[in-house]
C-alpha positions as CSV (number, residue, x, y, z in Angstrom):
1,M,4.7,-9.2,-19.0
2,S,7.6,-8.7,-17.1
3,D,9.6,-10.5,-14.7
4,Q,11.2,-7.5,-11.9
5,Q,13.6,-8.2,-9.1
6,Q,12.9,-7.4,-5.5
7,G,14.9,-7.8,-3.0
8,G,16.4,-11.1,-3.9
9,Q,12.3,-12.2,-5.0
10,Q,10.5,-12.1,-8.8
11,I,8.0,-10.1,-9.2
12,N,6.0,-11.0,-12.2
13,I,4.3,-8.3,-13.3
14,E,1.5,-8.0,-15.6
15,L,0.6,-4.8,-18.4
16,G,-3.0,-4.4,-19.1
17,E,-3.9,-3.5,-22.8
18,K,-5.2,0.0,-21.3
19,E,-2.7,0.6,-19.7
20,A,-0.1,-0.3,-22.4
21,D,-1.4,2.6,-24.5
22,G,-0.2,5.0,-22.2
23,V,-1.2,8.4,-21.0
24,Y,0.9,11.8,-22.2
25,S,1.5,14.1,-19.5
26,N,3.1,17.8,-20.2
27,L,2.1,18.9,-16.3
28,A,2.3,17.2,-13.2
29,I,0.9,18.6,-9.7
30,I,2.3,17.1,-6.5
31,T,1.3,17.3,-3.4
32,H,1.9,15.7,-0.3
33,S,1.2,14.6,3.4
34,P,3.7,13.7,6.3
35,A,3.2,10.0,5.0
36,E,2.4,10.1,1.0
37,F,3.1,12.0,-2.5
38,V,-0.1,12.6,-4.6
39,I,0.8,12.8,-8.1
40,D,-2.0,14.4,-10.5
41,F,-0.8,13.7,-14.3
42,T,-2.3,16.2,-16.8
43,R,-1.9,17.5,-20.4
44,V,-2.0,22.0,-21.1
45,L,-3.4,22.0,-24.6
46,P,-3.0,25.6,-26.1
47,G,-6.5,27.0,-26.1
48,V,-7.4,25.2,-23.9
49,P,-8.1,26.7,-20.4
50,K,-8.9,23.6,-18.7
51,A,-7.0,21.0,-18.0
52,K,-7.8,17.3,-16.7
53,V,-6.5,15.0,-14.6
54,H,-6.0,11.5,-17.0
55,A,-4.1,10.0,-14.5
56,R,-3.5,10.0,-10.2
57,V,-0.8,8.6,-8.6
58,I,-0.3,7.6,-5.1
59,M,3.0,6.4,-3.2
60,T,4.4,6.4,0.4
61,V,7.3,9.1,1.1
62,Q,10.2,5.9,1.0
63,H,9.2,5.3,-2.9
64,A,8.8,8.8,-3.9
65,K,12.1,9.1,-3.3
66,L,13.5,5.3,-4.6
67,L,10.8,6.5,-8.1
68,L,13.7,9.9,-7.9
69,R,16.6,7.8,-7.5
70,A,15.5,5.6,-10.7
71,L,14.3,8.8,-12.5
72,E,17.9,10.7,-12.1
73,D,19.7,7.4,-13.2
74,N,17.7,6.6,-16.4
75,I,17.8,10.0,-17.2
76,S,21.7,9.9,-16.4
77,K,22.2,6.8,-18.8
78,Y,19.7,8.2,-21.5
79,E,21.6,11.2,-21.7
80,M,25.3,9.7,-22.1
81,K,23.6,7.6,-24.8
82,F,22.1,10.5,-26.6
83,G,22.8,13.6,-25.3
84,E,22.1,16.4,-22.7
85,I,18.6,16.6,-22.5
86,K,17.6,20.4,-23.0
87,I,14.8,22.0,-21.1
88,H,12.9,25.1,-22.5
89,G,11.3,27.5,-21.5
90,E,12.6,26.7,-18.0
91,G,12.0,29.4,-15.5
92,P,9.2,30.6,-12.9
93,G,6.0,30.8,-14.6
94,G,6.5,28.6,-17.2
95,L,4.4,25.5,-17.5
96,G,4.9,21.9,-17.6
97,F,7.5,20.0,-15.2
98,Q,9.4,22.4,-13.0
99,H,12.9,21.6,-11.3
100,P,13.3,21.3,-7.6
101,G,13.6,24.1,-5.7
102,A,11.2,26.2,-7.6
103,E,8.5,27.8,-5.5
104,E,5.5,26.7,-7.0
105,K,3.0,23.1,-6.1
106,I,3.6,22.4,-9.9
107,H,6.7,20.6,-10.8
């Protein structure tokens, strides 16, 4: 269980046993509508031509932007402590999470 602060209010967050195991993902497919973002987390394995979605997260556009800010903040803190995160194989046609500005839907 974890306690989080939100707008001065304390929220008690419960982490179930299944969720605590986590889901490994090396590919995220992001789509959006005017009201929400949908992020499908999958993994691509060598020699396997088909990838299965292992988790889908749907959030409001506002929460998507807050998630982006939280990730940027945490990556910055990580890099200050452990050094720059190197991205191998980055560029057009690469698999996995891609940087903003990539022309494909895969991020």
